[in-house]
N, C-alpha and C positions, 0 to 999 in steps of 0.2 A: 803675160800669166797665161797657163793652158788651160783648157778644157778635159778631163780625163774619161777614156771607158776604163770600163771593169769588166775584165770575161775570166772563166775558168778557160783550163789550157787542157783538160784531161777529161772527164765523164763527170763532169759536176762535185759537188760536197770537197772543192778546195780549200776550203774555208772562208769564203769572197765574205762572207759578213761580216769578220771580222775586220778585214780588210778595209772593208767600205766604210764599217763604222771609223777603222783611224783616220781613212780620208777625207769624211764627212768635217772633222775638224776644221780643214784647209778650205773645206766648199759651200758656197753661199746654194748651191741646188744640188739636190739627189734625184736622178730622175730615172727612174725604173723604165725599160723599152720591151721587154717581150718575158714570154710564158705567163703563167698562172699562181695559183694556191701548189701547183705540184711541187713547186721549191719550198726549199725551207732555207733559211739565212742564221744561222744560231749563235748569237752575242753572247760574250761572259763579260758583263761590269760590274764592278766590285763585288765580286764571288758570284753574282745571281747572272743564272741564265735565262735570256730570251730569244724567243724561236718567230723571228717573223716570216711569215707566208706570202704577206700579198704586199704588204707596206715597206714602202724601202726603209732599209738599215736607218739610216740618217734620221731617223724619225724621233731618235731618244737624244738629238741633238737640241737646243736653245739656238733661234734666230735663224732659222734655217726655211728653206724651201723644198718641201716632198713632193713630188710627182708620179704620179703613174700614169704612163705613157699611151699613147694611142696602139702600140704594138700589144698589149697586156691585153688577156682575156679575163675580163673582172666577176669575181662572183661577190654581188653586191652582201649578201648573208655570210660570207667567210669576212668581208672587209668589218661590218660593222661589231663582229663577233670578239677580231683583232683590235678593234678601236674601243671595244669596251675593256677588254682584257691590258691593253695599256693604261686605261683610264683609273682602273679598280685598282692594277698595282702603281700609282700613281709618277707613271714613265712618260707621258705627256707635256714635252716642255712648254712654257707659257706661251711664249715668242713665236714658235715653231707651226707654218702653215703645211696643212696638206691638199693636193687636187688630185683630180679623177681629170684624163682626159674624158671630153664628151661621145669622142670616138673610137673608147676600146668598146670593144665585143662583151657582149654579157654573157657570164656562163648558164647557161637554163635547164631547169630542171629535168627534161628531157637530152642535154646532152651528157649529165653524169649516169641516168641510164642507160642509157647505147656506149656509152664509154663501158660500164661495169659488165651488161649483158652480154658484147662484143667479146670483152679479155674470159668472162666463165666459157663462152661456146670454144673456144679456141684453148683448152687449155693445155694442150700437147703443143702448141707453139705461140705461148704467149709473148707480148710482147715486153712487160712488165708495167704497164702504166699503172698510175696511182687511183684509177678512177674519180677522178675527180670533173672530170667533161672538159678536161681543156683540147685532147683533140677534136673531137666533136665540132666543140666552140670552132675551133681555125677553120676545121670544113666548111660551117655554115659560111664564114668568111669570104674565104676563097669564094665557095660556091655564088656569091653575094645573096644569101639569104638568113642573112644572120643581123643579129638586134646589136644596136649599139646603146651605148648609156644614154646618148643625148634623145633615142628615142623613148624613151620614159616619161616625157616631157610634155610629147602630145599621145595622149590617151587616146585618139580614135586612132592614129596609125599604130601606134602599139599592140592594140589589141585584133587589130587584121593582122598585121605584121606574126603576131603569134599564131592568132586563127590557120593561118597558110601554112605556117614551119609543122603543126603540132599536124596538121592533118596526114602529112607526109610520116613523121615522127612516129603516131600510133599506127600506121600500116607498118611503118618499119617495124616495132617494137612488139603489137599481137600478133603479126603475122610471120616474120621470120625469126623473131627471139623468143616469142611465144612467154611473152611477158603484158603485164598488165598497162593497158591505156591512161593516159595522164588527161587531169581534168582543167579546158584552158581557165576556166572561168576563177579555179583554184589557184592557178600559176600568176593570171593576171592580178587580183587582190591580195595576192602576197607581194607581187615587185612593183606596184604601183605601190603600195605601203613599204617597199626597200627604198625607193625613188622619191620620197618625201624625207627620209632619213638620211640621204646621201648628197641630196640638192647645193648644200652648202660648199661641200667640194668640188665640185662639175665645173668643170671652168674649159675655156680652148687652150691647151696648154702649149699646145705649138705657137702661138702670140706670144705667150708670158712667158716662154723660153728666149725666145727670138727677141723681144725688150729687155730681156736679162742680160743676154749675152751682150746686147749692144751696150748696158750698162755699166759691161766691165765686170758682170757678176761671175764668178768661178762655176762650173757646172760637173757634176761627177754622174756619170752614166752607166746606171747597176744593172749589170746582166743576171740572168737566172742559167742553172743548169752550167753544162761544161761546153767547148767548141766541140769533144766527137759525140754528141747527143744533137748537132745539128740540123736540120732536116736536109739539109742539101749536102754538106761538107762530114758528117757523122756515120756513123757505122749503119744505114741505114737496113735492114727498117729497125734497130732495135736504138731508136733516136726518140725527141722529143719533138714538138709538134710546131716548133718555128724556128727560126734562123736567131741561132746564140752567139753566132759571131761578130766582131765590134760595128761591121758595115751596120746592119740592122741600129746600134744606135741611133743612128740617124734615121732610117725610116720610123723605128718604134717611137721616136717623141716629135718629129715633124722638124727636124732643124735640117739643115746642110750636112755634107760629109766633111765642109771643110771645116766648120766647127768644133771638130773633136782633134784636137793637135796632140795628145797620147794616150797610146792604148796599155793599158799593164794586165799583164796575163797573171793568173794566180795559176801556180803549179805545186800540188802536194810534195813534200818531198821522198813519197813514197805512189804508189797509183792505189785507186780506190775505182769500185764499179758497183752500184745496185741494178738490179734487178737481170735480163737475161743481154745474152750477146756476146762474141769472144772476145777475150782479153789474155794476151798471149803471156802475161807476166804474172800471171793469178800464182799464188802459191798455197797450197792446200796443206798446207805442212806446220810444223810449231812455229816459224817465221811469221807467216800469214797469221796465223793465231796472236801472237803478239801485236802486232801491227790492228788486229781487230780489236784488241780486247785495251791496250796501252792507248790508243787512238780512239776508245769509245766509237767506231764505227757503227756505225746507227743513221738511217735516212732521218733528216731532221722532221719530213715530211708522211713519212710511213713507219716508220720504225723500224724497216727491215735491216738486217744482218749487208754489212757492204762487204762486198768481197775484197779482198786485198792482196797486192802483190810488190813486185820491184817497181822503181820508177822509171816507166816509159818513156825513152826521150825521144824514139820515133812519131809518137803522138804528141807530144810536146811542139819537138819540131814542125811538126803540120802545123799545129794552132798557131803559133811563130808566122809562117806563114801566112795563114788564110785570113788571120785576124789581125796583119800588119803589126804584131805585137811589138814596142819596139822596147817595154821595162818589164821584170819579171819581180814576183812577191813568193818567197816561198814560206808554205807555211806546213808545220807540224814537225819542223827538222826533230823535236825533242822526242818525239815517237821512236824513232832510230836509235836512241841512245839504250846503250846495251848490248847492240848486237857486232858477237866477235867481227864477222864479215858484212858487209855492204853491197849490193849490185846494181849497176844501172845498166838497162838495156840502152847499147847502141844502135841495134840494126835486125834484121830479121833473116832466118835462112828458109827457103820455101821447100819443100817436099824434094826439088828438082836439083837442089841445092845450088838454087841463085840465091846470091845476097843482095839486098834491098836497105836502102834509109828512109822507106814512104814504105807507108800505110795502103795495102792493096784494096783496090772497092769492092774488091768480091771478099764477101762473107767466108767463102767456104775458104778461099786461101789462105786469109786472115788468120780464121781458125786452126790451118794446120799450119802456120810459119812455126820456128822456133827461135824465142830470141836469142841474140848475140849480145854475152855480157860484158862487161867491166867490173872487175872486184876490190874493193876496196876494202884497207881495215877499217873497224869503226871504233866507236871511243865507250866508252864507260862514264865520263864527267858528266856531271849535273850540268844542263846548259839553262836552266830556267831562269837564273839571275842575269846571263849576260847582257849588256847593253852593248858592245862592241862587238866589231869583227875579230880581234882578236883577243877578246875574250873567251871566243871559241876554242876546244879545244883542234890542236893540230889537224890532226883526220876528221872533224869536222867541217874545216876550213878548204881542207883539198877536195873534199865531197859536193861541195857548194861552188867552187872553181871549178872544177871537170863540170856542172850539170850548167855554167853560166858559157862555157866553150862550148857544149854540146848545142846548146841553146842558138846561140849565138845573138844573146840578149844579154842586158845586165842589169844582177840581181840589185835592186833596191830598197827590198825590205827582207828579213828572214823572223819567221815567228817562230819561237822556240817554248812556248807556253799558249793557250788559250786564252789567258786575259789580256786584255790592253795593255797594259806596263809591262808584259813577257813579249817585248819585240826589241828588234835590231834596225832602227830605221837610218838609210844610207843617205838616201834622197829625199828630197820632195816632190813629185810628180807635177806641183801646179807650178812651179817655178821656172821650169825649162821647158820652152816649146821645142818640137821634133822639125 
């Protein structure tokens, strides 16, 4: 049996929530390994839409273990609110267990304040942050001044760490950003209150995962965002603040890389991007409007309208290479229905006339690149009820075949609608080790 990591192959918003939800049926454990509540995974079950920002998407299934790993930056207020909403909606199965790594770093109020103040100050050069404090929390983690979930249970140590951090953060807020200072006692009371509420969920999740894997349990490692928002391999600086590639599934949960035997890349049938940054295949026309409208392309966390464009296989190929992707799940194929012609970007042409199959690291060069397209005939038939590949229109099958060839990775799933049942499943990723 295989343990499977799920990553996005584009700039996030590829539909990972639905795929994780589907694959959870086969998994025993679902472990979220990076990001924070800047991500939003949208699930549609029995016609009901549920958006999860922090809790793993597998929470809707019974008899599972859901883990928020050490690589996640954790906002306890968001966690508790999300938990309450799931309870109120009667969506928490009775036998599913939920755990938070004691080593996950906390998002503190000063992280949110700095995040928002920094973005407001650079109004002419916005990164497009969600303002949730994700980046500043990771900054403190790397500078070794962060506060972990486990620190909440040593009150004296927590208060001392908070006092030390707030001294610096208040200086930055008041003197540089001209914002109001934050009160240490108020924050301490608030977070020590959170500590008691989340205590039943806090655990050594690395040890737990190791024990469960040795027992033969199947793990699904759930990532957030997409490969091209990776802090190292994305379109820097228009990226997120963590490593979104598959290798971080190991670091972000505390297991060795040999525990991950298959990597499934989620690839939307076209390309979208939220926020700023270069986007070679972006369409500012009626076709882009069609993708945005039919695909309901609004950020699950921010509600921001997503920019839309043709499928960019330069980006997908790079994601396959960097994340070691050996299987693809294609989503939102139905959004392309009705288009007379469909294009796939197979390379870029630089201003000097050079042709490349790889995305340049320089944002200036990337923004000046022109996409080189292959064109395909579209289809008008409704594909919502297709359960097998041969039930798709011939032109849709040609499109997927070319996508598979260009990616050099096998398509094992195609989503033809938002619901769980609106899916063509070709292979169970848990059955075969690579």
